[in-house]
C-alpha positions as CSV (number, residue, x, y, z in Angstrom):
1,M,18.0,39.9,17.7
2,S,21.0,38.0,19.5
3,S,24.4,38.7,17.7
4,D,24.5,34.9,17.9
5,A,20.7,33.8,17.5
6,H,21.8,32.1,14.2
7,S,25.8,31.3,14.4
8,Q,24.0,27.3,15.2
9,V,22.0,27.4,12.1
10,A,23.1,25.3,9.4
11,E,24.1,25.9,5.7
12,P,20.5,27.1,4.1
13,P,19.1,24.3,0.6
14,N,21.4,26.0,-2.0
15,T,18.6,28.0,-3.9
16,G,21.2,30.2,-6.0
17,D,19.3,32.7,-6.3
18,I,19.6,35.0,-3.1
19,P,23.5,36.4,-2.3
20,L,23.7,34.9,1.3
21,D,25.8,38.2,1.8
22,H,23.4,40.8,3.8
23,N,23.5,42.1,7.3
24,L,21.0,39.8,9.6
25,E,21.3,41.8,12.3
26,G,19.6,44.5,10.4
27,L,16.7,43.2,10.4
28,G,16.6,43.1,14.5
29,D,14.8,46.7,14.4
30,K,12.7,46.3,12.0
31,N,8.6,44.8,12.3
32,L,7.3,42.7,9.9
33,L,3.6,42.1,9.0
34,I,2.1,38.8,7.8
35,I,-1.0,38.6,5.6
36,S,-2.2,34.8,5.0
37,H,-5.0,32.2,5.0
38,S,-4.0,30.7,8.6
39,Y,-1.6,30.5,11.0
40,N,-0.8,27.3,11.2
41,H,1.5,24.3,9.5
42,F,3.8,25.7,6.8
43,V,3.2,29.5,7.5
44,K,3.4,28.8,11.2
45,G,6.8,27.0,10.6
46,Q,8.5,29.3,9.0
47,V,7.1,32.6,10.3
48,D,8.0,31.0,13.8
49,I,11.6,30.7,13.0
50,L,11.7,34.2,11.3
51,A,10.5,36.3,14.6
52,D,13.9,35.2,15.8
53,Y,15.2,37.7,13.1
54,F,12.6,40.7,13.6
55,N,11.9,43.5,16.5
56,E,7.8,42.8,16.1
57,I,5.8,40.2,13.5
58,Y,2.1,40.6,13.4
59,V,0.2,37.8,11.5
60,L,-3.2,39.0,10.4
61,V,-5.5,35.9,9.1
62,R,-8.2,35.6,6.8
63,Y,-11.4,33.1,7.6
64,N,-14.9,32.9,6.6
65,R,-17.1,33.6,9.4
66,F,-19.8,31.2,7.9
67,A,-17.0,28.3,8.5
68,D,-17.4,28.6,12.3
69,I,-20.7,26.7,12.4
70,S,-18.9,23.9,11.9
71,E,-17.8,24.1,15.5
72,Y,-21.3,23.2,16.6
73,L,-22.5,21.4,13.9
74,P,-21.0,18.0,11.9
75,I,-20.2,20.0,9.1
76,D,-16.8,18.4,8.0
77,Y,-16.6,20.6,4.4
78,A,-16.3,23.4,6.6
79,K,-14.1,22.8,9.4
80,P,-10.8,23.7,7.9
81,F,-11.9,26.8,7.2
82,S,-13.1,28.2,10.4
83,K,-10.6,30.0,13.0
84,S,-9.8,27.5,15.1
85,A,-8.4,25.1,12.3
86,K,-6.7,28.4,10.6
87,V,-4.6,29.8,13.7
88,N,-2.7,27.6,15.9
89,Q,-1.3,29.5,18.9
90,E,0.8,26.9,20.4
91,D,4.3,27.8,21.1
92,K,3.8,30.9,19.5
93,P,6.9,33.5,20.3
94,D,6.8,36.3,22.5
95,N,7.1,39.0,19.4
96,L,4.8,37.6,17.7
97,T,1.2,38.6,17.7
98,V,-1.9,36.9,15.5
99,I,-5.1,38.9,14.7
100,S,-8.5,37.2,12.7
101,T,-9.4,39.0,9.8
102,P,-13.3,38.1,9.8
103,L,-14.3,38.2,5.8
104,L,-18.5,36.9,5.6
105,Y,-19.0,34.5,2.0
106,L,-20.2,32.3,0.3
107,P,-17.6,29.0,-0.4
108,I,-17.8,29.6,-4.5
109,D,-16.3,31.2,-7.1
110,L,-18.4,34.2,-7.6
111,H,-17.7,34.8,-4.0
112,R,-14.2,34.0,-3.7
113,R,-13.3,36.3,-6.9
114,Y,-14.9,39.6,-5.4
115,L,-13.4,38.8,-1.9
116,G,-10.2,40.7,-2.6
117,D,-11.5,43.9,-2.1
118,Q,-13.5,43.0,1.2
119,H,-10.0,41.3,2.9
120,A,-8.3,44.7,1.8
121,R,-10.7,47.1,3.7
122,K,-10.5,44.6,6.4
123,V,-6.6,44.2,6.9
124,K,-6.3,47.9,6.3
125,K,-8.5,49.2,9.4
126,I,-6.6,46.7,11.3
127,V,-3.5,47.9,10.5
128,A,-4.2,51.3,10.6
129,D,-5.3,51.0,14.6
130,L,-1.9,48.6,15.4
131,P,0.7,50.6,17.4
132,V,3.9,49.4,15.1
133,D,4.7,50.9,11.7
134,F,5.5,47.8,9.8
135,D,8.8,48.1,7.5
136,V,8.0,44.7,5.2
137,I,4.8,43.1,4.3
138,H,4.6,39.4,3.1
139,S,1.7,37.6,1.8
140,H,0.8,33.6,1.6
141,L,-1.0,32.6,-1.5
142,T,-2.2,34.8,-4.5
143,W,-5.6,35.1,-3.7
144,T,-6.6,37.1,-2.1
145,A,-3.5,37.5,0.5
146,G,-1.2,38.3,-2.2
147,Y,-3.6,40.8,-3.5
148,V,-3.9,42.8,0.1
149,G,-0.4,42.7,0.3
150,S,0.5,44.5,-2.4
151,V,-2.4,46.9,-2.2
152,L,-0.9,47.9,1.4
153,G,2.6,47.6,-0.1
154,R,2.1,50.5,-2.6
155,E,-0.3,52.5,-0.1
156,L,2.4,52.3,2.7
157,E,5.3,52.4,0.3
158,I,7.4,49.7,1.9
159,P,8.5,46.1,0.4
160,S,5.9,43.5,0.0
161,I,6.5,40.1,-0.8
162,L,4.5,37.2,-1.6
163,T,5.3,33.1,-1.5
164,V,2.9,31.3,-4.2
165,H,1.7,28.3,-2.2
166,E,-1.0,26.8,-4.5
167,N,-0.7,23.9,-5.6
168,H,0.0,23.2,-9.3
169,D,-4.0,23.1,-10.6
170,L,-4.7,26.0,-8.6
171,F,-1.4,27.9,-10.3
172,V,-2.9,27.1,-13.9
173,E,-6.2,27.9,-13.0
174,Q,-5.1,31.2,-11.8
175,L,-2.9,31.7,-14.8
176,E,-5.9,30.8,-17.1
177,S,-8.0,33.0,-14.9
178,S,-10.5,36.2,-15.9
179,N,-9.8,38.1,-12.8
180,K,-7.3,40.5,-13.9
181,K,-6.0,41.1,-10.0
182,I,-4.5,38.1,-9.8
183,N,-2.0,39.2,-12.7
184,W,-2.0,42.3,-11.2
185,T,-0.6,41.2,-7.4
186,W,1.9,39.1,-9.3
187,K,2.9,42.1,-11.1
188,N,2.8,45.0,-8.1
189,A,4.9,42.3,-5.7
190,D,8.2,43.4,-4.6
191,A,9.4,40.1,-4.6
192,I,7.6,36.9,-5.7
193,I,8.8,33.2,-3.9
194,R,7.4,30.2,-5.6
195,V,7.8,27.2,-3.6
196,N,8.9,24.9,-6.7
197,R,11.9,25.2,-9.5
198,K,9.1,24.3,-12.1
199,D,7.4,27.1,-12.0
200,K,9.3,29.8,-11.5
201,S,10.0,30.9,-15.2
202,T,6.1,31.3,-15.7
203,L,5.7,33.6,-12.9
204,Q,8.5,35.7,-14.5
205,Q,6.6,36.6,-17.6
206,F,5.0,38.8,-14.8
207,N,7.2,40.2,-12.5
208,D,11.8,39.7,-12.6
209,G,11.9,39.4,-8.6
210,V,11.0,35.7,-8.6
211,Y,12.8,33.4,-6.3
212,Y,12.6,29.6,-6.0
213,I,13.0,29.1,-1.8
214,P,11.6,25.7,-0.8
215,N,8.8,25.2,1.8
216,G,10.5,23.4,5.3
217,F,9.7,21.8,8.0
218,S,9.5,22.3,11.7
219,Q,11.6,20.0,14.1
220,N,9.7,21.2,17.1
221,R,6.3,20.2,15.5
222,L,7.6,16.5,14.4
223,H,10.5,14.4,15.1
224,R,11.5,10.7,14.4
225,V,11.2,8.0,16.7
226,S,12.0,4.7,16.3
227,Q,9.7,2.5,14.4
228,T,9.4,-0.2,16.7
229,K,8.2,2.5,19.5
230,A,6.4,3.9,17.6
231,K,4.4,0.7,16.4
232,T,4.5,-0.1,20.4
233,A,2.9,3.5,20.8
234,L,0.2,3.2,18.6
235,G,-0.7,-0.4,20.0
236,I,0.3,-1.8,16.2
237,S,2.2,-5.0,16.3
238,D,5.8,-5.2,14.6
239,E,4.9,-7.8,12.0
240,T,2.2,-5.5,10.7
241,K,2.9,-3.7,7.9
242,L,1.7,0.6,8.2
243,L,1.0,2.6,5.5
244,F,-0.1,5.9,6.6
245,A,-1.4,9.0,4.5
246,L,-1.9,12.1,5.8
247,G,-4.4,14.9,4.3
248,H,-7.7,16.6,4.1
249,L,-10.1,14.1,2.4
250,K,-11.0,15.9,-0.8
251,K,-10.6,14.3,-3.8
252,R,-7.1,16.0,-5.5
253,K,-5.3,14.2,-2.4
254,G,-6.3,10.8,-4.2
255,F,-7.2,8.8,-0.8
256,Q,-10.2,7.2,-2.9
257,H,-7.7,5.5,-5.6
258,L,-5.8,4.4,-2.4
259,I,-8.3,2.8,-1.0
260,D,-9.1,1.0,-4.5
261,V,-5.5,-0.4,-4.6
262,M,-5.8,-1.7,-0.9
263,P,-7.7,-5.3,-2.1
264,A,-4.4,-6.2,-4.7
265,I,-2.1,-5.3,-1.7
266,I,-3.5,-7.4,0.6
267,E,-3.1,-9.7,-2.1
268,Q,0.6,-9.4,-1.8
269,N,0.6,-9.1,2.0
270,E,-2.5,-10.1,4.6
271,K,-1.1,-8.1,7.0
272,V,-1.2,-4.4,5.9
273,V,-2.6,-1.8,7.7
274,C,-3.5,1.5,5.7
275,A,-4.5,4.6,8.5
276,I,-5.3,8.1,6.6
277,G,-5.3,11.2,8.7
278,G,-7.3,14.3,8.1
279,H,-10.7,15.5,8.0
280,G,-13.1,16.7,4.9
281,G,-15.8,16.3,3.0
282,M,-15.1,12.9,1.2
283,R,-15.0,11.1,4.8
284,S,-18.8,9.2,3.8
285,E,-17.4,8.5,0.1
286,L,-14.4,7.2,1.6
287,E,-16.5,5.2,4.5
288,E,-18.5,3.9,1.7
289,K,-16.2,2.6,-0.3
290,I,-14.2,0.6,2.4
291,E,-17.5,-0.7,3.0
292,E,-18.0,-1.9,-0.2
293,L,-14.1,-3.3,-1.4
294,G,-14.5,-5.1,2.3
295,V,-11.2,-3.9,3.4
296,E,-12.6,-2.8,6.8
297,D,-9.9,-4.7,8.9
298,H,-7.2,-2.9,6.8
299,V,-8.3,0.6,6.2
300,R,-8.6,3.5,9.2
301,L,-9.9,6.9,8.6
302,L,-8.4,8.3,11.7
303,G,-9.8,11.7,11.4
304,Y,-7.6,15.0,13.3
305,V,-4.0,13.5,13.7
306,S,-2.5,16.1,17.1
307,N,0.7,16.9,16.5
308,D,1.8,14.4,19.6
309,D,0.4,11.5,17.3
310,L,1.5,12.4,14.4
311,K,5.4,12.0,15.3
312,Y,4.3,8.6,15.7
313,W,2.2,7.9,12.5
314,M,5.3,9.2,10.3
315,S,7.7,7.0,12.1
316,A,6.0,3.6,12.6
317,C,4.8,3.4,8.9
318,D,6.5,1.4,6.3
319,A,5.5,3.4,3.7
320,F,3.8,6.9,3.6
321,V,1.6,7.0,0.8
322,L,0.3,10.1,-1.2
323,P,-1.5,10.0,-4.6
324,S,-2.0,13.2,-4.8
325,Y,-3.5,15.0,-8.7
326,S,-1.5,18.3,-7.6
327,E,1.2,19.4,-5.5
328,S,2.7,23.0,-4.9
329,F,5.4,21.3,-3.0
330,G,5.8,17.8,-1.1
331,L,5.5,19.2,2.7
332,V,4.3,16.4,4.1
333,Q,6.1,13.8,2.1
334,L,9.0,15.9,3.3
335,E,7.5,15.7,7.0
336,A,7.4,11.5,6.3
337,M,10.8,11.6,5.3
338,A,11.9,13.2,8.0
339,C,10.9,10.4,10.0
340,G,12.9,7.9,8.0
341,S,9.9,6.5,6.3
342,P,10.3,6.1,2.4
343,V,7.2,7.4,0.2
344,V,5.2,6.4,-2.3
345,S,3.4,9.4,-4.5
346,T,2.8,10.7,-7.8
347,I,4.3,13.4,-9.9
348,N,2.1,16.4,-9.3
349,G,4.1,19.4,-9.2
350,G,5.7,19.1,-6.2
351,S,6.2,15.9,-4.5
352,E,8.9,15.3,-7.4
353,E,10.7,18.2,-5.6
354,V,11.8,16.2,-2.6
355,I,11.3,12.7,-4.1
356,T,14.8,13.2,-6.1
357,S,16.2,9.3,-5.7
358,E,14.7,6.0,-5.4
359,D,16.5,5.8,-2.1
360,H,14.0,8.1,-0.8
361,G,10.5,6.3,-2.7
362,F,8.8,5.6,-5.2
363,L,7.3,8.6,-7.7
364,I,4.1,6.9,-10.6
365,D,2.9,9.4,-13.3
366,S,-1.0,9.1,-12.2
367,P,-3.5,8.3,-9.1
368,E,-5.5,6.9,-11.7
369,N,-3.2,4.2,-12.6
370,H,-4.2,1.5,-10.1
371,D,-1.4,-1.1,-11.1
372,A,1.1,1.1,-10.8
373,L,-0.1,2.7,-7.4
374,A,-0.4,-1.1,-6.2
375,D,3.0,-1.9,-7.3
376,A,5.0,0.9,-6.0
377,V,3.1,-0.2,-2.8
378,V,3.7,-3.6,-2.4
379,R,7.4,-2.7,-3.5
380,A,8.1,-0.2,-0.9
381,L,6.7,-3.1,2.1
382,H,9.5,-5.5,0.6
383,K,12.4,-2.9,-0.1
384,E,15.2,-2.7,2.8
385,W,15.4,1.2,2.9
386,N,18.1,2.9,4.7
387,R,15.7,5.0,6.9
388,D,19.1,7.0,8.4
389,G,19.1,8.6,5.1
390,I,16.0,9.4,4.2
391,E,16.3,11.7,7.6
392,A,19.5,13.0,6.2
393,H,18.2,13.8,2.8
394,A,14.9,15.6,4.8
395,K,16.9,17.4,7.1
396,Q,18.4,19.8,4.4
397,F,14.7,21.4,4.6
398,T,14.2,22.1,8.1
399,W,13.0,25.7,8.7
400,E,16.1,26.7,10.5
401,R,17.7,26.2,7.2
402,V,15.1,27.5,4.8
403,C,14.5,30.6,6.3
404,V,17.8,32.0,6.4
405,N,17.3,32.3,2.4
406,I,13.9,33.9,3.5
407,A,15.7,36.5,5.6
408,H,18.3,37.4,2.8
409,L,16.0,38.7,0.9
410,Y,14.2,40.7,3.5
411,A,18.0,42.2,3.4
412,E,18.0,42.8,0.2
413,L,14.8,44.8,-0.5
414,L,15.3,46.8,2.7
415,N,18.8,47.6,1.2
416,L,20.5,46.0,4.9
């Protein structure tokens, strides 16, 4: 790492958890092992920035070999779990190596419950054959990557860090699980990062070394375009009010409720279009709902949205809407805000971490409160927003800023 590699990095978000007085130059001759369920989106955004601090980084990505059949058959449910969906090699740093870790299991709870030891065996075999020695392990998601990280950290006698990314409902499910290896994972990590403040005290029941560090967004992946230019690029007229939503098409994201309230929104504004990006198992159900409600001219299911197109959708929308039941942190909402767009979302464990003022968007209590959802969307469409102010709020959470905290945590565990 060059001496001035991070001299221009702005101050990190003030978590108050980690002293920012360590020697980060000392990480320059260290090697980092990442164990994760993907090298894409939030993991890739973080790890690509951390590569500047380290000598070498290896990322071992778990994927389900069964899911690869979605490459050849129209099985939408499996697509998000295939190797191609989990690994994004675009603009990968030169000192970063990604290795796929194929596991074989059926996507049912019974098989997932016993997946930890299979994952650990695979990772240990891969690590034993690698030409580097690791100094620190960082795992993303408790089960199974976090379990593997804690097992390997103890065996190699190096610090292991776990970031708990789980959405609120999954986190509660893990707390109540009879799978004792989940609690073991939390107890045996050398440090735990939780991406929201709310759950920090809960995790401290298992481990004294719990830190709040938020997720961030990648400025390289997404940047703001003027709203007029973005609408033009998408072939949308200036007078059309655009709602945009993005995520896996599954019940937790609440897109079914957004479609349900579209007739009420259209009553208030006939020139409104709602575009929903993402793929998943609910697509046919959502298509049926759109047809049943007669809103085909107002609701579009976009499928996968590339990074090149995403900046236009995020920048063009008059409001980004995510009526989700459960989140860990409002990352996709943050990305919309980074493009200057206000957000309508729900109090779901994560969205309230980033929508901290009605200067940035509106929160409702539940996706099932259709009156409140429709009202919030209509209010968002009629409000004069300070889009520059929304963008400035989001830019507190760039990965460049957030990773300063993570690097200091590494340095603290390595006594640098």
